C-alpha positions in Angstrom: -138.3 7.9 -24.6 -139.3 11.7 -23.4 -136.1 12.3 -21.1 -133.7 10.8 -24.1 -135.0 13.6 -26.2 -134.8 16.0 -23.6 -131.3 15.4 -22.9 -130.4 15.3 -26.7 -131.7 18.9 -26.7 -129.9 20.0 -23.7 -126.7 18.7 -25.0 -127.4 20.3 -28.4 -127.6 23.7 -26.3 -124.9 23.2 -24.5 -122.2 22.3 -27.4 -124.2 25.6 -29.0 -123.0 27.8 -26.1 -119.9 26.2 -26.4 -119.4 27.2 -30.2 -120.8 30.8 -29.6 -118.7 31.2 -26.4 -115.9 30.5 -29.0 -116.8 32.4 -31.6 -117.5 36.3 -29.7 -114.4 35.2 -27.5 -111.7 33.8 -29.7 -113.7 36.3 -32.4 -112.1 39.6 -31.3 -108.6 38.3 -30.2 -108.9 36.7 -34.0 -109.9 40.5 -34.8 -106.6 41.7 -33.3 -104.5 39.8 -35.5 -106.6 40.6 -38.6 -106.6 44.6 -38.0 -102.4 44.3 -37.4 -101.3 44.9 -40.9 -103.0 48.4 -40.5 -101.6 49.2 -37.4 -98.4 51.1 -36.8 -95.5 48.4 -36.0 -94.1 49.3 -32.0 -96.6 51.1 -29.7 -99.7 50.3 -31.8 -99.2 46.9 -32.3 -97.8 46.4 -29.1 -100.6 47.8 -27.5 -103.1 45.8 -29.4 -101.5 42.8 -28.3 -101.6 43.6 -24.8 -105.1 44.0 -25.1 -105.6 40.2 -25.1 -102.4 38.8 -24.3 -104.4 37.5 -20.6 -106.9 36.1 -22.3 -106.3 35.0 -25.8 -105.4 31.3 -24.9 -108.1 31.1 -22.3 -110.7 32.2 -24.8 -109.6 28.8 -26.9 -110.9 26.6 -24.3 -114.4 26.7 -25.7 -113.2 25.3 -28.8 -112.2 22.2 -27.1 -115.2 22.1 -25.5 -117.3 22.2 -28.3 -115.4 20.0 -30.5 -115.0 17.6 -27.8 -118.5 17.6 -26.9 -119.3 17.0 -30.8 -117.2 13.8 -30.6 -118.5 12.4 -27.3 -122.5 13.3 -27.7 -123.1 13.3 -31.2 -120.5 10.8 -32.7 -122.4 10.1 -35.7 -122.0 13.6 -36.4 -118.6 13.8 -36.3 -118.0 11.1 -38.4 -119.8 12.4 -40.8 -118.8 16.3 -40.6 -115.0 15.6 -40.2 -114.1 13.7 -43.2 -115.9 16.4 -45.1 -114.4 19.2 -43.9 -110.7 17.9 -42.9 -109.1 20.5 -44.9 -110.2 23.7 -43.9 -110.4 22.6 -40.5 -107.0 21.1 -40.6 -106.3 24.8 -42.0 -107.9 26.4 -39.3 -105.8 24.3 -36.8 -102.6 25.4 -38.3 -103.5 29.2 -38.3 -104.0 28.9 -34.8 -100.6 27.4 -33.6 -98.7 29.7 -36.0 -100.6 32.7 -34.1 -100.0 31.5 -30.8 -96.4 30.7 -31.6 -96.1 34.2 -33.1 -97.7 35.5 -30.0 -95.3 34.7 -28.1 -92.3 34.4 -30.1 -92.8 38.4 -31.0 -91.6 39.6 -27.6 -89.0 36.9 -26.9 -87.2 37.7 -30.6 -87.5 41.5 -31.1 -84.6 41.0 -34.5 -87.4 39.4 -36.2 -90.5 41.0 -34.6 -91.8 41.5 -38.4 -91.6 38.4 -39.1 -93.7 37.4 -36.4 -96.2 40.1 -37.6 -96.4 38.6 -40.6 -97.0 35.1 -38.9 -99.8 36.6 -36.2 -101.6 38.2 -39.0 -101.2 35.7 -41.4 -102.4 32.8 -38.5 -105.2 35.0 -37.8 -107.0 34.8 -41.3 -106.3 31.8 -42.2 -108.1 30.5 -39.3 -111.0 33.1 -39.7 -111.1 32.5 -42.9 -111.5 28.8 -42.6 -113.6 28.9 -39.9 -116.4 30.8 -41.9 -115.3 28.3 -44.9 -116.3 25.1 -42.4 -119.5 27.3 -41.7 -120.1 27.5 -45.2 -119.9 24.4 -46.4 -122.0 22.7 -43.4 -125.0 25.1 -44.1 -124.7 24.4 -48.3 -125.5 20.7 -47.2 -122.7 17.4 -46.5 -123.0 14.6 -49.0 -124.1 11.4 -46.6 -125.1 7.5 -47.8 -126.2 5.3 -45.1 -124.1 6.8 -41.9 -121.0 8.0 -44.0 -119.9 10.9 -45.7 -120.2 10.5 -49.6 -118.8 13.8 -51.1 -114.9 14.4 -52.6 -112.6 16.4 -50.8 -113.3 19.7 -52.6 -116.7 19.3 -52.2 -116.2 22.1 -49.3 -115.1 24.8 -51.4 -117.8 26.5 -53.0 -118.8 30.4 -54.4 -121.0 30.1 -51.0 -118.3 28.9 -48.3 -115.8 31.4 -49.6 -119.0 34.3 -49.3 -119.3 33.2 -45.5 -115.5 32.9 -44.8 -115.0 36.2 -46.2 -117.9 37.8 -44.1 -116.8 36.3 -41.1 -113.1 37.5 -41.3 -115.1 41.1 -41.5 -117.1 40.3 -38.2 -114.2 38.9 -36.8 -112.3 42.7 -37.8 -115.4 44.7 -36.2 -115.4 42.8 -33.1 -111.3 43.3 -32.8 -111.8 47.3 -33.7 -115.0 47.6 -31.0 -112.8 46.1 -29.0 -109.8 48.3 -29.4 -112.0 51.0 -29.2 -113.2 49.9 -25.6 -109.5 48.7 -24.3 -107.1 51.6 -25.4 -106.6 55.0 -25.6 -105.5 57.9 -28.1 -104.5 57.4 -31.3 -104.9 54.1 -31.3 -108.4 53.9 -29.9 -109.0 57.1 -32.7 -108.3 54.6 -35.5 -109.9 51.7 -34.2 -113.2 53.8 -33.9 -112.7 54.8 -37.5 -111.8 51.5 -38.5 -115.1 49.9 -36.9 -117.5 52.1 -38.4 -116.2 50.9 -41.9 -116.3 47.2 -40.9 -120.0 48.0 -39.8 -121.1 48.7 -43.0 -119.0 45.7 -44.5 -120.8 43.6 -41.8 -124.2 44.6 -42.2 -123.3 44.2 -46.2 -121.8 40.7 -45.7 -124.8 39.8 -43.6 -127.2 41.1 -45.7 -125.6 39.0 -48.9 -125.0 35.7 -46.8 -128.9 36.0 -45.4 -129.9 36.4 -49.3 -128.2 33.6 -50.8 -128.8 31.2 -47.6 -132.9 30.4 -48.3 -132.1 29.5 -51.6 -129.1 26.6 -50.4 -132.3 24.1 -50.0 -136.2 23.8 -49.5 -136.2 24.1 -45.6 -134.2 26.7 -45.5 -136.5 28.9 -47.8 -139.8 27.6 -46.0 -138.4 28.6 -42.4 -137.2 32.0 -43.8 -139.8 33.0 -46.9 -142.8 30.7 -46.8 -145.9 31.7 -44.7 -146.8 31.9 -41.6 -143.0 31.5 -40.7 -141.3 34.8 -42.2 -144.0 36.4 -39.9 -141.5 35.6 -37.2 -138.5 35.2 -38.7 -138.6 38.7 -40.1 -138.0 39.9 -36.7 -134.3 38.7 -36.7 -133.3 40.9 -40.1 -135.5 43.8 -38.3 -133.2 43.1 -34.7 -130.0 43.4 -36.8 -131.0 46.3 -38.7 -131.5 47.9 -35.2 -128.7 46.4 -33.8 -126.1 48.0 -36.8 -127.6 51.3 -36.1 -127.1 51.6 -32.4 -123.8 50.1 -33.2 -123.1 53.2 -35.7 -124.7 55.8 -33.5 -122.8 54.7 -30.2 -119.2 54.8 -32.7 -120.0 57.9 -33.5 -120.7 59.5 -30.4 -117.8 58.4 -29.0 -118.9 55.8 -26.5 -116.2 53.0 -25.5 -117.5 50.3 -24.0 -121.1 50.1 -26.2 -119.8 49.4 -29.4 -118.2 45.8 -28.8 -121.6 44.8 -26.5 -123.3 45.8 -29.6 -121.3 44.1 -31.8 -121.7 40.8 -29.4 -125.0 41.4 -29.8 -124.3 41.4 -34.0 -122.8 38.3 -33.6 -126.0 36.6 -31.6 -128.6 37.4 -33.8 -126.8 35.7 -36.7 -126.2 33.1 -34.3 -129.8 32.9 -34.2 -130.0 32.8 -37.8 -128.3 30.2 -37.9 -130.1 28.2 -35.4 -133.4 28.6 -37.2 -132.2 27.9 -40.6 -130.9 24.2 -39.1 -132.0 22.9 -35.8 -132.7 20.4 -35.2 -130.2 19.0 -37.9 -127.0 19.0 -36.7 -125.8 18.1 -40.6 -128.8 20.1 -42.5 -131.2 18.5 -44.4 -129.2 14.7 -43.5 -129.1 14.2 -39.9 -130.6 15.4 -36.6 -129.4 15.7 -33.4 -131.6 12.7 -32.6 -130.3 10.6 -35.0 -126.7 11.4 -34.1 -127.0 11.3 -30.6 -124.7 9.1 -28.1 -127.0 6.3 -26.1 -128.5 8.1 -23.3 -126.4 6.8 -20.7 -123.3 8.2 -21.6 -125.1 11.5 -22.1 -125.7 11.4 -18.3 -122.9 10.5 -17.6 -121.1 13.2 -19.7 -124.0 15.8 -18.5 -122.6 14.9 -15.3 -118.6 16.3 -15.9 -119.4 18.9 -18.3 -122.4 20.7 -15.0 -119.3 21.0 -12.9 -116.8 21.7 -15.5 -118.7 24.2 -17.5 -119.3 26.6 -14.4 -115.5 26.5 -13.0 -114.5 27.3 -16.8 -117.2 30.4 -16.7 -116.3 31.8 -13.3 -112.0 31.5 -14.2 -113.1 33.2 -17.5 -115.2 36.1 -15.5 -112.1 36.1 -12.6 -109.3 36.6 -15.7 -111.6 39.4 -17.8 -112.3 41.2 -14.4 -108.9 41.2 -13.3 -107.3 42.0 -16.4 -110.1 45.4 -16.9 -109.6 48.7 -18.2 -107.7 50.4 -20.4 -104.2 48.7 -21.7 -100.6 50.3 -23.0 -97.7 48.9 -24.9 -96.1 48.1 -21.1 -99.0 46.2 -19.6 -99.3 42.4 -19.6 -96.0 42.1 -21.2 
């Protein structure tokens, strides 16, 4: 029995890693789309798009791994979460489809490039906002009776879920801006640096606001974040967020190119850690734990054998792709 519990935790960590990998890798990609309206048509937009052209589709591999892993290893959670969040999840997928089509068509159909740019930016906004709303709806709680979703069609739509959605949009835009600082030069880099400074302040404000509201959503959240003695440990997370935000501001002001992007990734890691502190070991907060939702041990072992082969291959390919296409880009790069 102890082995089964440990295996379930391993799988929870694997899926958490896949979700985090998707957030940070596709996050700056979505951020590029979110910044598109403030970039000048022509060279700036072409350069920004070329900076992610070699890797954007591979980044979404992690979304498939996270969703597929949830379905295979935690089927009860999948059966509860999906009906509760069909609307934002479908919106996210449609947004990703629109931006994916626009990504390729804008190069091959220059007569309608302005329309494809709108589709790229709009798809990025819908996908990012839907992801944040999904997270907010999950955090605020899902109505469950027995082993099924017991809420309504619009339960996901609340002020808190919209707040988290807007916060994720701002944070993705920050990732996109710091990515452009690292990958571009000249006026575009200068514009991205200025945007990143503003977005740093907006992201920190969004993190603070969401963090201030979250403990009061459920009693368990309050106990973990604000009750003694837990607060002595959890207080280190907002402290690290403040230090990271200051470091990000200093490196942006100081002219650094790589450090801002890496520190922005660190901010995401800290917020993801905070999410884990809030909900673990639940997979449906306050309703279903990872052990209650887990597939039989034999299934977990079988799936883990495959994942132990595939995940290193995906990581190796991803690392190689980023290495090959490293360095500065311009409007005449990948395409």
